[in-house]
C-alpha positions in Angstrom: 136.8 -6.6 93.5 133.2 -7.8 93.0 131.8 -4.5 94.2 134.1 -2.7 91.8 133.0 -4.9 88.8 129.3 -4.4 89.8 129.9 -0.7 89.9 131.4 -0.7 86.4 128.5 -2.7 85.0 126.0 -0.3 86.5 127.9 2.7 85.2 128.2 1.3 81.7 124.5 0.4 81.7 123.7 3.9 82.5 126.0 5.2 79.8 124.4 2.7 77.3 120.8 3.8 78.2 121.7 7.4 77.8 123.4 7.0 74.4 120.7 4.8 72.9 117.9 7.0 74.1 119.6 10.1 72.7 120.0 11.5 69.2 123.0 9.2 68.4 120.9 6.9 66.1 118.4 7.8 63.4 114.8 7.8 64.6 113.8 5.2 62.1 116.5 2.7 63.1 115.1 -0.8 63.8 115.3 -2.7 67.1 118.1 -5.0 65.8 120.2 -2.0 64.8 119.7 -0.4 68.2 120.5 -3.6 70.0 123.7 -4.0 68.0 124.7 -0.3 68.6 124.0 -0.7 72.3 126.2 -3.8 72.6 129.0 -1.9 70.9 128.7 1.2 73.1 128.4 -1.0 76.2 131.7 -2.7 75.3 133.5 0.6 74.7 132.3 2.0 77.9 133.3 -1.0 79.9 136.8 -1.0 78.4 137.2 2.7 79.1 136.2 2.3 82.7 138.5 -0.7 83.3 141.4 1.2 81.7 141.0 4.7 82.9 138.6 4.5 85.9 135.5 6.4 86.6 136.9 9.7 85.3 136.9 8.4 81.8 133.1 9.1 81.4 133.1 12.3 83.4 133.8 15.8 82.2 137.3 17.0 83.1 137.3 18.9 86.4 137.8 22.6 86.3 141.2 23.8 87.6 141.0 24.7 91.3 141.1 28.5 92.0 144.4 29.5 93.5 144.9 32.9 95.2 147.8 35.0 93.8 151.0 33.9 95.3 154.3 35.9 95.6 157.3 34.0 94.3 159.6 35.4 97.0 159.9 37.8 99.8 161.0 40.5 97.3 157.6 40.4 95.6 155.6 41.0 98.7 154.2 44.4 99.5 156.9 46.3 101.4 154.3 48.1 103.6 153.0 44.8 105.0 156.5 43.5 105.7 157.8 46.7 107.4 154.5 47.2 109.2 154.7 43.8 110.8 158.1 44.3 112.4 157.9 45.4 116.0 161.5 46.1 116.9 164.5 47.9 115.3 167.5 46.3 113.7 170.7 46.2 115.7 173.8 48.2 114.7 174.5 51.8 114.0 171.8 54.2 112.8 171.5 54.6 109.1 168.8 56.4 107.1 168.7 54.6 103.7 167.2 56.0 100.6 164.8 58.9 100.4 162.1 60.2 102.7 159.4 58.4 100.6 161.4 55.5 99.4 163.7 53.9 101.9 164.1 52.4 105.4 165.9 52.9 108.7 168.6 50.8 110.4 169.5 51.1 114.0 166.4 53.2 114.9 165.9 54.5 118.4 162.6 55.2 120.2 161.4 58.5 121.6 160.2 57.6 125.1 156.4 57.9 125.1 156.4 60.4 128.0 159.0 63.0 128.8 159.2 66.2 130.9 157.9 68.3 128.0 156.5 65.8 125.5 154.0 63.0 125.1 153.6 60.6 122.2 150.2 60.0 120.7 148.6 57.0 118.9 150.8 54.4 120.6 149.1 51.5 118.9 150.8 52.5 115.7 154.3 51.9 117.1 155.6 54.8 115.1 157.7 56.6 117.7 161.0 55.5 116.2 163.5 57.6 114.3 167.1 58.3 113.5 168.9 59.4 116.7 169.2 62.9 115.1 165.3 63.1 115.0 164.9 62.0 118.6 167.5 64.5 119.8 165.8 67.2 117.8 162.3 66.5 119.3 163.6 66.4 122.8 165.3 69.8 122.4 162.3 71.3 120.5 159.9 70.3 123.3 162.0 72.5 125.7 162.3 75.4 123.3 158.6 75.2 122.4 157.5 75.2 126.1 159.6 78.3 126.7 158.4 80.1 123.5 154.7 79.3 124.0 154.0 78.8 127.7 152.7 75.4 126.9 153.6 72.5 129.3 155.0 70.7 126.2 154.3 69.2 122.8 152.3 66.2 121.5 154.2 64.1 119.1 152.4 62.1 116.4 153.8 59.7 113.9 157.6 59.5 113.4 158.7 56.2 111.7 158.2 52.5 112.2 160.9 50.4 114.0 162.7 49.8 110.7 161.2 52.7 108.7 159.9 51.7 105.3 156.4 52.2 103.9 153.4 52.1 106.3 150.1 50.5 105.7 148.3 53.8 106.3 148.8 57.4 106.8 152.0 58.4 105.0 153.9 58.3 101.8 157.0 59.6 103.5 158.2 59.0 107.1 160.3 56.1 105.8 163.9 56.9 106.9 163.4 58.2 110.4 163.8 61.9 109.7 160.1 63.0 109.6 157.8 63.7 112.5 154.3 65.0 113.0 153.7 67.3 115.9 150.2 68.4 116.9 149.1 72.0 116.9 148.1 72.1 120.5 149.6 72.1 123.9 150.4 69.0 125.9 148.0 68.7 128.9 149.3 69.1 132.4 148.6 65.4 133.3 150.1 62.3 131.8 147.7 61.0 129.2 146.5 57.4 129.5 147.0 55.0 126.6 143.3 55.2 125.9 143.4 59.0 125.8 146.3 59.0 123.4 144.3 56.9 121.0 141.0 58.8 121.2 141.8 62.5 121.7 141.4 64.4 118.4 143.9 67.1 117.3 142.6 70.6 116.8 141.9 71.8 113.3 143.2 75.4 113.2 142.1 76.1 109.6 138.8 78.0 109.0 135.9 76.5 107.0 136.8 78.6 104.0 140.2 76.9 103.8 141.9 80.2 103.1 142.5 81.4 106.6 143.2 80.2 110.1 140.3 79.7 112.5 140.4 82.8 114.8 138.5 80.9 117.5 141.3 78.3 117.7 144.5 79.9 116.4 146.7 81.8 118.9 150.0 83.6 118.8 151.4 80.6 120.7 150.8 78.4 117.5 153.0 80.8 115.5 155.7 80.8 118.3 155.7 77.0 118.3 156.2 76.8 114.5 158.9 79.4 114.6 160.7 77.4 117.4 160.4 74.3 115.3 161.8 76.0 112.2 164.7 77.8 113.9 167.1 74.9 113.8 169.8 74.3 111.1 168.9 70.6 111.0 165.5 71.3 109.6 165.0 70.9 105.9 161.3 71.7 105.6 158.2 72.0 107.7 154.9 71.2 106.0 151.8 73.1 107.0 148.4 73.9 105.5 148.6 76.9 103.1 146.3 78.9 105.4 148.8 78.5 108.2 151.7 79.6 106.1 149.7 82.6 104.9 149.0 83.6 108.6 152.7 83.2 109.5 153.7 85.5 106.5 151.1 88.1 107.7 152.2 88.2 111.3 155.9 87.4 111.5 158.1 90.2 112.7 161.9 90.7 113.1 164.0 88.0 111.6 161.8 86.2 109.1 164.4 83.9 107.6 162.7 80.9 109.2 159.7 81.3 107.0 161.8 80.0 104.1 161.5 76.5 105.6 157.7 76.6 106.1 156.2 74.9 103.0 152.5 74.7 102.1 151.1 71.2 101.6 147.8 69.4 101.4 145.8 68.9 104.6 148.2 69.5 107.6 145.6 71.6 109.3 146.0 69.8 112.7 149.7 69.3 112.9 153.1 70.3 111.5 155.3 67.9 109.6 159.0 68.4 110.4 161.6 67.0 108.1 165.2 67.0 108.9 168.2 67.1 106.6 170.3 63.9 106.1 172.5 63.6 109.2 176.3 64.1 108.6 178.0 60.9 107.8 174.9 59.0 106.8 175.8 58.7 103.1 173.1 56.3 102.3 170.5 59.0 103.0 169.3 60.9 99.9 167.9 64.3 100.6 165.7 66.6 98.5 166.6 69.5 96.2 167.0 72.7 98.1 164.0 75.0 98.6 163.8 77.9 96.2 165.1 81.2 97.7 162.8 83.6 99.4 160.2 83.6 102.2 157.5 82.0 100.0 155.1 84.7 101.0 154.2 86.3 97.7 150.7 86.0 96.1 152.2 83.8 93.4 153.4 81.4 96.1 149.8 80.8 97.2 148.0 80.9 93.8 148.0 77.2 93.4 147.1 76.3 97.0 144.1 78.6 97.0 142.9 77.6 93.6 139.5 76.1 93.2 140.9 72.7 92.1 142.8 72.4 95.4 140.2 73.9 97.7 137.2 72.3 96.0 138.4 69.3 93.9 135.9 67.6 91.7 135.9 63.8 91.6 137.2 62.4 88.4 134.6 61.1 85.9 136.1 57.6 86.2 137.7 56.8 89.6 141.4 55.9 89.1 142.4 52.3 89.8 144.4 52.0 93.0 148.1 51.6 92.5 149.5 48.2 93.4 151.5 48.3 96.6 155.2 48.7 96.2 157.1 45.4 96.5 160.2 45.0 98.7 162.4 44.7 95.6 161.5 48.3 94.7 163.1 49.8 97.8 166.9 50.3 98.0 168.7 46.9 98.1 170.0 47.5 101.6 166.5 47.6 102.9 166.2 43.8 102.4 169.0 43.3 105.0 167.4 45.8 107.3 164.1 44.0 107.2 165.5 40.6 107.8 168.2 41.5 110.4 167.8 40.4 113.9 
């Protein structure tokens, strides 16, 4: 108690000294006036300290900085939530929502190594899909090997264990019906995990971005894409416009499969296969049908070979990045898929 009282006296004396030395009194005030004012201030300061403590004479503290907090699971970025889940949900398979806005229940994994396929980039844990996609890839690997003479195919990203948005790489691939397949043959040996992370896919598009690279492209590439497209389950196959142009130029006989080959940005090292919604999976929402025709007319390529696509100029002001989509923005059923055991 004595130490506290002594502290109060010292603090009030300091407060008094500062107040009487400052501009609080006229410069011509006499010593008596200053003494009287000092005693008054001293008394006020002592009372304030005894009533309110040391903070009475101090400036109010600034509010502590708090990082932004999400009020609930629903407000958290969906890509972070689905990207953190390592296993699928139990129960029957169900593609929920659209290819770029949904999730996947009851996913199954494509084994990382098969007789005619190997899965790449294992660290991403994206070799999951609807059972229809896994069956398709296994069957395609056999057809492709026969059509091309390759030992098999290299499979890239499919979906995460419960689908949903990914932290990198894709806007789609969310409902287990999309798969990337590299435009090169599977090697004869079983790749190590390190090789599957470090080997780069071949770019088959020429530097002018209008044609395929003749030093890389072979008839086997065309045969592989035809084998992938010749399946009634396929909705679309996305490739670089230069690849589509080459397929239009060289395809013979039945060309109906060209209808499913769609030009898209990049896709110069792999094809992106997208399946139709499987029968009975009513929660899956497909896309509008492709316009009729092969898609091989000059008008079909005018946009893709325009200067703004081939040589885009950076915007004068870089656009602000979009905030990540929260869980609540996905179909409501995805909340249960995410939290299911």
